[in-house]
C-alpha positions as CSV (number, residue, x, y, z in Angstrom):
1,M,-97.6,85.7,-226.8
2,K,-96.7,82.0,-227.0
3,V,-93.6,79.8,-226.6
4,G,-91.1,80.4,-229.4
5,D,-91.9,84.1,-230.0
6,L,-89.0,86.5,-230.2
7,V,-89.2,89.3,-227.6
8,T,-87.4,92.2,-226.1
9,L,-88.0,94.4,-223.1
10,S,-90.9,96.9,-223.5
11,A,-90.7,100.6,-222.4
12,Y,-92.7,99.5,-219.3
13,G,-90.1,96.9,-218.5
14,L,-87.2,99.2,-219.0
15,K,-88.7,101.8,-216.7
16,N,-88.4,99.4,-213.8
17,G,-85.7,100.7,-211.5
18,S,-83.8,97.5,-211.5
19,M,-83.4,97.7,-215.3
20,W,-81.3,100.9,-215.3
21,N,-78.2,99.2,-216.7
22,W,-80.1,97.4,-219.5
23,R,-81.9,100.7,-220.4
24,R,-78.5,102.4,-220.7
25,Q,-77.0,99.6,-222.9
26,I,-80.1,99.6,-225.2
27,N,-79.9,103.4,-225.6
28,E,-76.2,103.0,-226.6
29,G,-77.3,100.6,-229.4
30,K,-77.1,97.1,-227.9
31,N,-79.7,94.7,-229.2
32,L,-81.6,92.7,-226.6
33,V,-83.5,89.7,-228.1
34,G,-84.8,86.6,-226.4
35,I,-87.1,83.7,-227.0
36,I,-90.0,82.6,-224.8
37,V,-89.1,79.1,-223.6
38,E,-92.0,78.6,-221.1
39,I,-95.2,80.1,-219.9
40,R,-96.7,79.2,-216.6
41,E,-99.7,80.3,-214.6
42,N,-98.8,82.4,-211.6
43,P,-99.3,80.2,-208.5
44,R,-99.4,83.2,-206.2
45,R,-102.2,85.1,-207.9
46,Y,-104.8,87.0,-205.9
47,E,-108.2,88.2,-206.9
48,W,-107.1,91.8,-206.7
49,D,-104.1,91.2,-209.1
50,S,-104.2,92.6,-212.6
51,K,-104.6,90.5,-215.7
52,N,-100.8,91.2,-216.3
53,A,-99.9,89.1,-213.3
54,A,-101.8,86.0,-214.5
55,L,-99.0,84.4,-216.4
56,R,-95.2,84.2,-216.0
57,Y,-93.0,84.2,-219.0
58,Y,-89.6,82.6,-218.9
59,I,-87.1,84.0,-221.4
60,E,-83.8,82.6,-222.9
61,W,-81.8,85.6,-224.0
62,C,-79.6,85.6,-227.1
63,G,-76.3,86.6,-225.6
64,E,-76.6,88.7,-222.4
65,G,-79.9,89.7,-220.9
66,P,-81.6,90.3,-217.6
67,I,-82.2,87.3,-215.5
68,S,-85.6,88.3,-214.2
69,R,-87.8,91.3,-213.9
70,D,-85.9,92.3,-210.8
71,N,-82.7,91.9,-212.8
72,G,-81.5,88.8,-210.9
73,S,-81.6,89.9,-207.3
74,T,-81.6,86.5,-205.7
75,R,-84.2,85.5,-203.2
76,K,-83.4,82.5,-201.0
77,K,-85.8,80.3,-199.2
78,H,-84.3,77.8,-196.8
79,G,-80.8,78.3,-198.1
80,A,-81.6,77.5,-201.8
81,V,-82.4,79.9,-204.7
82,Q,-86.0,79.6,-205.8
83,K,-86.1,78.3,-209.4
84,D,-89.5,79.8,-210.1
85,Y,-88.3,83.3,-209.3
86,Y,-86.7,84.2,-212.7
87,Y,-89.6,85.3,-214.8
88,F,-91.1,88.3,-216.6
89,L,-94.7,89.5,-216.8
90,R,-96.5,90.3,-220.1
91,N,-96.2,94.1,-219.8
92,D,-92.4,93.7,-219.4
93,L,-92.1,92.3,-222.9
94,R,-92.8,93.2,-226.5
95,Y,-92.4,91.5,-229.8
96,V,-89.2,92.1,-231.7
97,K,-89.8,94.1,-234.9
């Protein structure tokens, strides 16, 4: 995958417990399409992490879409929302057909 590709959530991404609402909407016929706007290396990667955790994909959704792979639960550090928190991993996404 590269910047500019059209993507949607994969079956793996939809199985995540925090995506229950989006899974329901997609099953009811809602289209969920986004574009990859940025790809960054994961700064917190460990040697035991899988290849899936090597890169972070930042998505701009067409219309409504999940904010992050945790569906936007905010994590705060020193009173401010971390900007680098809103990402998806490769297995969470698939190309749009």
